N, C-alpha and C positions, 0 to 999 in steps of 0.2 A: 484370497482372488483380488478383494478392492484392494487389500494394502500392496496388490504386488502392482496390481493398476496405477495406484497412486504414486510408487516408486519409478514404476519406469517413465511416466510423465512427467515426474521431477526429474528424474535423471536428462530424459529429452530436451525438457526446458531448458536446463543447465547449459545441456549441451550446444543448445541453441545460441543460448546467450554468450556462451565463450564465445563462439565462432562470429558473432554478432560483432564482439567489442574485438575480435582477432582482426575481422577485417576493416573495423573502422579504425583504427591504429594504425593498420598497413595502410588504405587508403589516405587516410590524413597526412602520414609520412609523405606518398606519391604526390597532394598536393602541394605540400611543404615545397618536396623537389620541383615539382613545376613550377612553381609560383618562383623559385630560386633564378629556375634557368631562363622564366621567362622577365626578370630584372635584369638578367646579365646578357640575355639576348642582342640588345641593340646596346649603344653606350648612351649614356646622359649625358648632358651638358646645361650647366649653371649659367643661369640668367640673371644677372646682376644687372641696376641700374643705377651705378655711382656716373651719371654722364649729363652734360647738358646740350648733346647731341643724338641722343640715342633713339629712335624709332618710336611710336608707338605701341603699346603691346599687342594690339591685333595683327600689326606688321614687323613683330619681331615674331611672333607663336607661328607664321606664315613662315619666315626663315628658319625656325628650327626644322619645320617639318622640311624644308627646300635642302635640308642637311641629312636627314633623316635619321634623327636621332630617335629614342625608345623613350624617353624618358627627360622632365626636363625639373630642375630645383631654383625652386624660389627662395629669396634670404626674405620674407614677408611672406604673408598670406594677402597679398595681394586681391583684393576683391571681381576687380574688372577682368584681371587676369585669369582667377579661376574660373571664373563666369566663361570667356572663350576660351577655356583648355575644355570644357566641357562639348565643344562640338569636335573636340579631336579622340584618337584612340593614343593619347601618348598619357603614361604612368606622370603622375606627381608627386613631386616632394616638397611641401611648405616649413616652414622656418619659424620658430616663436625669438623674437628679438631678445637678446642680453638681458633687458634694463625690464623684461616684463617678468622674470623667470624668481623675484621675490617675490613677486604678489600672489604668481600663481599656487606657488607653496604656498601661503600662509594659509589657504581655504579653499576645498572643493569645488566649492559652489562659483570661484574665482574661477577655477577650471576649467568646470562645466559653462561656464556664459564665454567663454574662450572656444567651445570645441562648437558651443550653439552656433556664436559669429563666423567663426573661420573655418567649420569643416561640415555641419549639416546642412548649408544652405546648399550647397555642391556636389556633397558627398550622395549615390553615388555615381553623378554624368560625368562628374570630374572623378580621373580615377587616382586620388590619392591616396599614396601607398607605403610613403612617409612623413613623420612628423618629429623633426629634428629641433630640438628642447636648446635653442644660443647658438652659439658658432665662436669655436676658441676660447672657449669661457676663462683658460687661465690667463689670457691677456686682456679680460673686462677689469676694470679700476674697482668696482664694487668685491669689497673680497668676501660681502654675504653668499654671493651668484654661486660658488663654488660649491657651499653647506647646504645652499637651498637646490640644488639640478635635480638631483635625486626624485628628492620628495615633491618637485614639482612634474617630472616624468611619469610618477604616478601616479600622479592625479589625473594627471591626461589620459593617461588608460583608463583607469577607474570610470572617469567618463564616458570612453570610447565606449568600456565594455557593458555599462548600464544603456547605450542606445544600441547595445546589440553588432558593435564592429569590428570584428575581431583579425580584419585583413590590411588594416592599418599600423606599421611598425614606427615604435618610439623609439628615438637614439640621441645622441651628441656627436658632431664631432669635435674631436680635439687633434691638434697639430702634433707634429714630431717633438715638439719638443716638452709632450708631455715624459718623453723616456731619457731616463739620466743617460741607458749608455745605449747602441745599437749596432756594436758592430766590435769582432763578427755579430749574426743574428742571434746564434744561439747563449750568447754573455748576455743579452739583452733583458733592462729592467725598466721598471718606472720609477722617476723619481720619487724619493724616499717622502719630500714634504706632502704627494697628493696620493700614494700610493695606499695610504691607510683610508683616510676620510675623505677622499673622492673615486678611486679608480675602484676600491673592494667593493663598494657602496653599488657604483655602476653595473658593475661585472656581475654582481647577486642580480641585479635590476635585469640587465640584458638576458641574464641565461633563465631567469626566472618566464620573461615573455618573450622567450627565443625569439630576440632583436639582432640587430645588427652592431658589430662595435665597429662606429664613424670613424675613418682616419682622411683628415686631408695632406696629402704626401706629396710632395715636391725633390722628386730627386735633380732638380736644377739647381736649385739651393745646396746641395750637397755636393754637389760637381764644381758649380761656382766660385763655393770657399777655396778648396785644393785643385782647380782642373790641372794643373802640371801634374799630378800623382793618380788621377784616376782617369780612365780611358773616356775620352767623349762619346765613342761607341757602346761602351758599355752601358753607360747612362742613357742611349737614344737605343737602344734595343736589337743593334745591329754591331757584326762584328765577332770573331770567336774568341774574344779575350774571356774567360772564365775566373770566378773565386772558388775555394774550396772552403767551407766552414769547418775549423780545426777540431771542433770538438765533436761536429755530427757526421760530417764527411759530404755535407751536402753540395751538391754543385749549383753555384749561381751564375747564370749568363747575363742577367740586367742588374743597374740595381736598384730597379723597382721591387723588386724580389726581393732582395738584401730587407729592403725596408719594410716589407709590408712582413716577415718572416719576422723580422725583430719585435712586431706589436706582438704578433702570435706569441713567440718565446716569453715575450714582459706578461701576458696575461697565464699564461700557462704556469709560472712561478707563481702567480697568485690564486691558484688554484682551480682557471679555468680554463683548458686546455683547447674547448671547442665552441667558444663562442664565435659566431661567422663573422666576417670584416668586409666591410664595401667603402670603397673609397669616395668621400665626399668629395673632395678635390684635389687633381693631379693636371699636371700641362706642362705646358713651357712657354716660357717669353716670346713675342717675335722681334722685341726690339729693347732698348734700356738705355740708363746711362752709360758713357764711355768705360767707366770701374767695372761693369755688368759684364763679363767674359759669357759667349756664347748667345745671349739672346738676340736672336735674328730669325729670321723667315725660316730659312733652309731647317734649322735646327728645330724649331716648332713643328713645323709639317712632320718633321720623321719620329720625331718626339708620337705626337700624338694619330698619325696614321699606324706605327707599327704599336702604340698602345692598343688601338680600339680593335685592331687584326687580333692581337693576344688575347682581348677581354671578352670575345664576340666571337672566340671560336668553338669546335663544337664538333665533338665532346667538348667540355672546358679543360681545361687548360692547369690553370689552379697556379699554388708555388711550391719549390721545394718542400717544406714542412707538410702543403696539403696539395699534393697533384688531385687535378680534377673536379676541382670544387666550382664552380663558377661564383665570380667576383661581382655582384655590383657598381657601375665605375660610373663617376661623373667626370668629364673634362669639364676645366675652369680654361677659358668661359667663352659664353656666347659674342659677347664685342670688347673692342679695346673701349676701356672706359675710363675717360681723360678728366674725371675728378676724383679720382682716387689718391688718396696723399702715399707719399713715401718716396722710395725711389723710382726710376723711370720704367723699371719691369714691373711695377705696381699699378701701370696704366695700359700695358701691352701682352696682354694674356689673351685676347680676342681673335678666333677661328674666321669673325667676318670683319668687314669696317661696318660703320653705323649706317649705312644707306643700301647692307645686306650683300656685298659684292663680297667674294671669297677675300682673306687675306692670302690664302693658299688654299685649292682643292682638298676635299677631305670627303670621306665616304663614312658616317656613323653605322651602317649598317656593320662593315668588314669586309662585304663581298669584293670592294674591289680590288682588283690586282695592286698589289705598290708600283709594281714595275709602269701601270696605266696611267700614272699623274704626269702633268705637264711640267716640266724641269724648272728646275728654281733658283735665282740666284748664288752665287757662291760666296758665303760669308767669308768678312774679313774682322771678325771679331772673336774667332775661335781662340785665340790664345791672347791671354792680358797684354794690354795698352802699360807703353810707357813713357813717359814725357809731363808733360805741363798738359794743364786742363784748367780754362774760364768759365765762368759762371754769368750770361747775360741775357737779357729779355728776349722775350721770343716775336717772332715780327709779329706788326699788328696789335702789340702789348697796347692797353687803353691806358690812355697817359695820365685818368684823374688812379687809377689803381695803382699805375708804378708812382705817383707823388705820395700815396699811401707806402706802399713800400720802401719810398725812401725813407719815410721819415722812419720807419719800426727799425729799419737795417743800421742808420746813424744811431738811432736812441740808446742802443741796449751799450756802447763801448765807445769811449772818447777817441778812442786809433782807428776807427772803422772807417771813419769817413773826414778823418783829419787831410787829407789830401786836397779834398773838396772847398778847403774854405777858401776865399776871396784873397787871390795873390799866393795860393801853394800851386802847385803844378799841375794838378789836376780839375780846377777850377772852369777853365776854358775846354770845349765850346757851353756856353752857359744855355744849356736845356734838361729839358726832364729826363727824359733819357739817355744822355751823357752820365748826369750825374747818379740817374739809376744803376746803370748798366755798372761803373765801376764798386755803386754801394751793394750791388748783389755779388758780385764778385769776389769785394773783400769779404763780407761777412761771410759768406760761403767760406773761404780758404781759414777763415777764424776758428769759425765755428765748428768745421765738418766734423770735427773727432767727437764734438758732440751730437750728432745724428742727424747735423740740420741738412737738410736735401737742397741741392740748385732745385727748386719748384715752386713755391713763393706762391704758392696758389695759383700756378699753374701759366704765372707771367715767365719764370725764366726758366732756361735749358742748359747744359752743359756744350762745351764746344772749344776744340783745338785750335782754333784761332787765334791767335793774339789779340785782344778787341784794341790796347793800347795802343800809346806812340811813344816816338822817342822822348819827349817831356815827361807823357803820365806813363809811369806803369803800375799795368793792372796786377796788382794779387794774384796768383794763381795756386792750384793743386799740384804737386809731383807726383805720379803715380810710379 
């Protein structure tokens, strides 16, 4: 009898243990699913600060709340901003700058110090949900960053686990240039030079930590490279045009889904078909240079409104390759940032002016009917511009800074400013503004093919109005 009782007790205990384990795994999966839905229920916003006219973090956070974003992504771990965010219901993403990756990977104690400095003082009052290690590291100048990325990510996770933190996911945003081919989606692969040394270890890490593959994905760049061969409506989530992948038969109704599924198929070919994806940056520029077709307010508003409507839908829509799966999404960006280098679009991705007024109306909850927004001006640059373009100083440019720009522009080549020599056709009128106007236009025209932009640290911009005269012919670029 004693043996029988012991057997029954053991069987009951084992049965209870099995049921508890089953319930645990079921509850854990439910929590994971709920977390995914929570993270995607409201679109997020990228809060960059590369501008000399931007409001304070306190004002900026109030602006973020005014557009009803549910998540904010920082490009650093600014203490003031993280402290202020503790008073909100916003989910938060923080970023490890590229230049810190190598040191973090070298020693667990350095990663521990980073977590103690940038997470523990704020968490959990500040609802940090993601730590992104680097940003588009393939563009980093330091080649050691690529090799050290995953070790740095692993050490941050180790430190988080030491402190009992399990609901902060660690990832890294890559750009679409990490893929060798993206069309059709089923044909996509990662670049051969990074597939083995970078992507495979990254996918293994993400799979083991149940994290996300973060992608910066901008259909604007894909469309604008060949705007006459790709439907603008297809890029803006509107219209009836579709594309069918010849290998899978999947039907695509917008360009973003094509690009996202290309990432999914590329991961699948490396043996990781189930890693979740998150969009760390996407958006559409509200303005740009003359040759940047389609960069205007109406297109930006249309793209972001339709994007948010799609990504916050309940139940989730997903993509053709993964229907029904939520995708956490961050719109790029909160403000136009006037100190970002590069072409004009780089400084015109914001949804708000620096004073907090909207560049166009937008609702980050996705609840507002798309027909309920006020009408916007019809764009004039949805087809490529054909004609001459000049580069001239912006109105009110600082004269001292123009003098330095004049010196630099004329110093690279003997031919750039030859027409400004005394007695030559462009020497008069003798003024800093006139000479600088000729110099930047000549320099830009001469070296534009070397990726020189008509920017000059914010002192110049493009124009279709000829700044020269009958005597002095300014060099131009013909588009």
